[in-house]
N, C-alpha and C positions, 0 to 999 in steps of 0.2 A: 495701425493699431485698431483693433476691434474693441469697442468699449463694452463693459458689462452693463447692459441696459438697465438692470435693476438699480445700479448706482446712479446712472444718468437720470432715470425717471424719479428716483427718490430726491436727488438734488434739485430737480426741476419742480418738485412738489406734485408730480403726477401720480395718479393711482391707476395704473394700467397693468395688464397681464405682464408677468416677468418672463414667461417662457416663450421664446420666439422660434425655437427649433421646430422644424417640421411645418411651419406656416408657409403657405403658398401664396403666390401673387393673387391679389383680388380677395384676400380673406377679411379685409376691412380694418386691419390694424392701423394703417395710416389715418383713415377716417376717424377711428376712435381716438387716436392721439390728438388729432386736430380738434375734435369736439371737446376734449378735456383740457386743451391748452388755455392759458389765461387770455383774456381779451387783449388784443393788440400785440400778442407775443411774436417773437421771431421764431420761424419754423425752418430749420435747416434740413433741406431735402438731400437726397443721396448724391446729386450731381449738380453741376451748374445749369443743366437743362431743366428749368423749373416749371415749364409749361404743364406737365402732367400733375404736379403738385398743386398748381393754381387751379386746375380743373377740379381736382378732388376737393379743395377748399371751397370752391364755388358751389359744388353739389352739396357740401356739408353745411352751407350757409355761413362759412367762416372767412368772408372777404376781409375781415379785420386783421387777419394774420399777415405778417410780412414774410413771404416765402423767399428764402435765399439758398444758394448753394453752399457747400461746406467751405469753400474758399472765403466766404464772408467772415468766418470765424478767425482767420489769420490776417485779415485785412485791417483789423482794428476799427472798422466802421461803427462799432458800438461805442467807441471812446467818446466821452462827453455826453452820453445819452443815459437816461434812466429807462430801463427796460421792465416790461411786465413779466417776461419769461423768455427763455431760450429753450426750445424743444427740438431734440434731434429725432429725425425719422428713425424708426426701428431698424431700418436696413442700412443706415449710414455707417460708413467706415471713415475714421478720421486719422490723419497723420498726427505725429506727435505735436507738431506746431499748431494744427487745428484744435487738438485737444487742449493745449495750453490756452489758446484763444477762447475756447468754449468756457474754460474755468474763469478766465478774466472777464468774459462777457457776463457770466453768471454773477460775478461780484457787483454788477451794475443793476441787477434785478432788485426792484423795491418790493418789499414784502408788506 
């Protein structure tokens, strides 16, 4: 399931561009999302191979972000935690189960 990123960003409290069509790799969208993420937020990368996302976060000065793969959303590792935010990378595709996990994790975000 491909999420409508406008809804995801709105739910996460982010103010980022809503038009992702036509954007190419290296356009800075991920960096912008990371820069706008709440301190200590969960950042769900496009795959379980999170090395590239950690490198981007390091370059952006956002080592406070907890970079995870989309599988984290369905593993319920967020259970029992208060989160500052759960941000989905603009290029992330989620399964139905991951989407439900994202919704549940968002309920743990303290405002």
